[in-house]
N, C-alpha and C positions, 0 to 999 in steps of 0.2 A: 688305589689296588685294582680297580676293575679297568682302569683307564690302562695300564700296566700288561693286565693280563690281555685287554684287545690289540694292546700291539706285539704280542710274544704268544698266542694260543699255539700257531702250530708246532711252534718248537717244545712248548711245552705238553701239548697231547701227544706229542712224539715220545717224549722223555716219559711220560707215563704208562703208557706201552711199551717203552723199554723196558722200566722198571717193574711193572708186571710179568713181563718174561722172564728177567733174571731171576724176580721174586719166586715165579712158579718151579723154573729146574732147580734153585737150590735148595729148594725142601722136596721135590721129588726125588732127587739124585739118594736125598739120605733112606727115604724111603724105598725106594727101587731098589738100594743096594743091596738092604736087608733080603729082598723077595730072590736075585740072583746070588745071595750065596754069599758076599764080599763079608770080610771080619771087621769088627770096629779098625782095626789098625789100618786095615787097608782103606776104609773108607775116608779116615782122620787124613791119609794120605791125598787122598780124593780133593775132600773141599781145601787141603790146604793148595793146592797146586793151583784154585784159582787164585787166591792174596800174592802167587808167585807172581802169575802172569798180571794181574793186577799192579803191582809195584813195577815190573818190567815195561810196562806200558806205558807208566806215568813217567819214565825216563826216558823213553826210546820215541812215543808218537808224537811229538812236538816236534824232532827233527823231520819226521816223516813229512808231516802236514809243510814243513817248510820248502820240501824239496817239490811236491806236488799237489798241496792245495789242498783245504777244506775238503770239498765237493767228493776228488776221490778218494783220501783218506776215509773219511763216512760212510761211502757205498761201498768199498771194499771189506772195510771193518764189517758193517750191518750183515754184508752177504756171509761174512765168514763165523756169524751168532748165527745167521739163521738154517744155516746148513750144519754147523754142531750140535744144536739142540736137538734135530732130528737123526742122525746118528748115535745117540747113547745107545736107545736100544737093540739097534742090529748089531749093536759089537759090544756087548757084557762081558767087557772084561775090567778089572780094574787099573792096569796100567794104563791101557788106552783110555780112559774115562780120565785117568790123573794127567794124559799130555792133552786132551780135550779141553779140560779144566783151566789150562795152562793157556790154552788159546782163548778162550771166552774171556776167562779176566783181563788177559792182555788187549783182547776186543773192548769188553766194556770199558775197560779204563780209556782207552783211545774215545769212542763215541762219546762217553763225558766230560775230557776235555773239549773235544771241537764243540760239542753243544752250547756249554761253558764260557767259550770263545764268542759263538756266533748272539750268546744272551748277554752278553757283555759288551760285544760292537752295535748291537740294537736299542742298548737302553743310555739314556740320557745320564747325566751326570747327578741329576735329581730324583733320578728314577732305579738307580742302577741296585742300590742296595733293597728297594723291593721286590725289584726283579728276580736276585738272585735267592731273595727269602721264599720268594712264591715258589720257586725250582727248587727249594729244599722239601718244603711242603710237599709240593708235588710227586720229588722223590720218597718222599713214606706214604704216601696216600698210594702209590702205584706198587710197592711192597706189600704194604696191607689186602689192598685189593687181591693180590696175584694167591694168599692164601685162601680164598674163598675157591679159585678155581682149582683147587687141590680136590676136592670134592663132585667135582662136575662128571669124572670119570675114574676107572679102573685104572690104579698107578702100575700095574700089572701088563698093562695095555698099551697100545701106541698113540693114544689120542693126548694125552697129558704131553706128548712129547712135540707133536703137532701144534696144538693148541700157540704155546708159547713162541713157536718157530714163526706161525702166522702174523701173531700179536708185534714182534718185531720188525716181519718185511713191513706191516703195515705201519709202525713206526716212525718210518724215513718217506714215508710219501709226503704227507704236511712239511716235511723237516725241506728235501727237497725240492720241492716245486716252491716253494716261497720265493720272494720275487727280491728277498733282502742278500743282499750282494755279499760273499765270504768276508768276512775279514781277515787283515794282513795280521798274521802271526807272528808274536816277538818273543824271543826265550829272555826267561829273567837269568838275573845274574845270580846264581845263589851262596848262601848264605854259609860259610862254613860248618862242617859240626862242630868243632872246638869253639868257635865264635859263639853257634848258637846254645850251645850247653853253658858256655860264659853270661850271657843274657838269660838265661833262663830253664835251670836245673830240673826245675819241676816239670815245665814245657814238654823236655826233651825226655824224661824217666819216664812220666806219666803218658806220653802219647804211645811210646811202646808197650806199657803196660795194658793201656787201653785198647790198642791194636789188639792183645791176645784175648780180651774180654770180647771183645764186637766177634771175631773171629771164631770163638768156642758160642757164643749164642745164635751168630745167623748160619755158621758154617756147619755145625755140631748140635744143634738144635732138634732136628729133625733126626738124626742117627739115635742121640740119646731116646727120642718119645720110641723109637719104632724098639729100640731096647729094653723099653720103659713096659714095656706092651700098649701102649696108647694107642688108639685108633687114626686113621687117615683124619676124621673132622676133628678131634680131640690134638690132636699134632699141629694142623693148620691156627687151631682158635690160640693155641701156645705161642706159636711164632707173633699172631696176629696181635696178641697181647700186649707182647715187649714191642711191637712197634707202635701200636697203641699209647703204650705209656711215656715210650721216648715224644711223639709228637703232643702228649698233653702237658709234660712237667715241664718243656725245653724252657716256655715262656715265665712261669712264675718264679721257676728257679735262678734265671738269670736277670730277673728285675730284681731279686735279693742280692745276687752277687755283683751290681751296678751299686752297691749300698753298702759294700763292707768287702772286706780283703778277702779275696779269692781264693785266699790258701785255706783258710776256713770253713769254707763252702766247700772246697774240695774234700776236704779231710772228712769233714761231715757226710759228707755222698757217700764217700767210699767205706765208710764206718757204717753206712744203713744198709748198703749196697752188701757187706760184709757180714752182718746179722741174718740179712734177706738170704742170703745163700745157704746159712746156717739151716733158718728155717727149713729151706731146700731140702738136703741132706737127710732131713729125719722128717720130711712128711709122704706118707704114704701116695702112693697113686691114686688122687681124685681130682677130678679136676675143679672140683669145689674149693678147694686147697690150692690145686696147682697155678690157675689163673690169677689171682691177686698176687701170686708171687712173681708169675712172668709180667705181670703189669707194673710191677715195683721195681724191677731188676732192668727194665728198659726205659722207665721213668728218671731211674738214675744213671745207666751206663752212658745214654744220650746227653743228656743236658755235660756230663761230665767230660766228655769230648767236648764239646762247644767249649764248656768254661777252661779247659787246659789253654786252648788257642787264644781264647781270650788273656789269660794270664800272660801268657807269653806276650802277645800285643802289647799290654801294658810297659812292656820294659825294651820297646824295640820301636826306633825313628822309621818314619816312614818312608823312606827309602828302601828299611830293611824287610819290610812286613810282607812285599810278594818272594823275594828269595826266602823269606824264613820260612812260608808255607811250603815250601818243598823238602824242607828238611822236615820239620813236623811231618808230614805225611810219610816220608820217608822211613822215617821211626815206628809209625803205626804201622807200615808195611811189614815192617820186621818181625814186630810184634804179632801181626795177623797172621804170619804164615808160620809162625811156632802155635800157635792158639790152637789148632785142630790137631794136630800131631800131638801136644801134650795132653790134649784132652782125652782122646782117642786112648792114647794110651794109659792114664787113669780109670777111664772107663772098661778099657781091658782089663785091669786087673783089680778092679772095685765094684762093676758093675752101672749102674746108671748114677749112682751120686757120684760119680766121680767128675761129673759134668758137675754138678755145684761145686765139689771143692776146689776145682781146676779156678772156678771164677772167684769164688771167696778166700784163693791164694793169693788171686793177682789183687783182689780189692781193699786186703788188709794190708800187702805191700804197697798200696800208694796212701792210705790211710798215715802207714809208719814215715812213709816219706816227705809226707805232705805235712805232717807234724815237726818231725825235724826241721826242716826248712824254714818253718815259721820262727825257728828261732836264730836263725843264720842271716838273714837282715829283715829290716824293716820294709812292708806293704808302703806301696802308695797310697796317698788320701785318694777317697771314693771320688772326689770330682777331677784328680789330673786322670783317672783312667781313661779307657776307651766305652762305648756299651757292647754291652754282650749280642753276638751275634748267631742265631742257633746256623749250626754245619751239621749238614748228615755227613755221616761216616762215607757212605759211599763219593761224597764230592771231589775232585781233584782241585791240584795248584791254582787254576784260573781264579773260578769260585772263591778256594777261598781266600786265598791272595788279595781279592777285591773286595772282601768280605772284610778284612783285616783292618786295609786300607781307611775303607768307609768306617767303620769302628771305633780307627785309631785319630781320624779328623781333628773330634773334640779335643784329646788328649795332645797333640800337635799344635793347636789354638791355644790351650792354656798354657803349655811351655813356652809360647813365643810370648806370651803377655807379660810371661816371669822375666 
């Protein structure tokens, strides 16, 4: 792992700074929106707009890279991010914020694609899996670190918007001055949604549902915290606890899933998530009680995302994996767009408990669907499945596709032996 870091540190440092910048602005807007007098429904539209832009970027940026190259796309989108971040406080209108969130979601989607392509190109066949795993860890660490920055200045002021803008600008320095040649970007033939659903109905439906869960958690958590009367420090602790739980639980749950029917693990986790959210509905506003709930929520939701990708991967041929990743992320993106809108609608009618009720409904739906799918076909034997790979919700098709192929190598080898 140290050798991988030594060869990729400029890119990883840049990604870390990007994630800190993105994490700050996402949490900060939920707090600042209340200060500006935006309603819960208006803020839900603002938060949803990011995921719409992110999904749009995932579909269009590869074509931009093919036309003008990595460096130009990278620099242009980075400039867009830095500029938008400082525009929020000078244009306090929720409709303008929603438009800017589309732009910033599009831009972050593009820089993730570019960074992942670069990382993939600089790695060897032997180190590619380790490099992308390290990339996922860096992403999570960046967002956790971002929550600390929320406490260094007044969210009603200008400083907390300038800091992430500066961090994003700095992020591109180690990346753009690296001597590594930018890779040639090849588009991947997509797997049709009908075929993808035929291969893994649980993967498709599950990714849509988890998209809604993640968008609610990481798009609306700060809005929920503001409505619930939490301080900035408490909101930052709650969000950091969710990401920390996600980072801590990934590997143990992945280890278990490699040794049994993944559908059982998915159903069990989703059921556990439903119970945790039920506790959240009736838990008073007390950080001693809310923090463990946040840890468990993140620790359940993040592995679910990776598990659904791994489960789908178990039924794919190697040549289908890269194309399938695009379809899975598209379904996740659709769910993510709807997540904040429905969460905001529920909180508008139920108050703070609506945040937990929405996630509870999605977790319960996933539990029921996974249980039903177990009655529809036999699971492959554990020795016939690929290895679990940690995948962050912010990962794009390049990283997800490569990780799926890496994890599926053992599966392909087993099938060829038969």
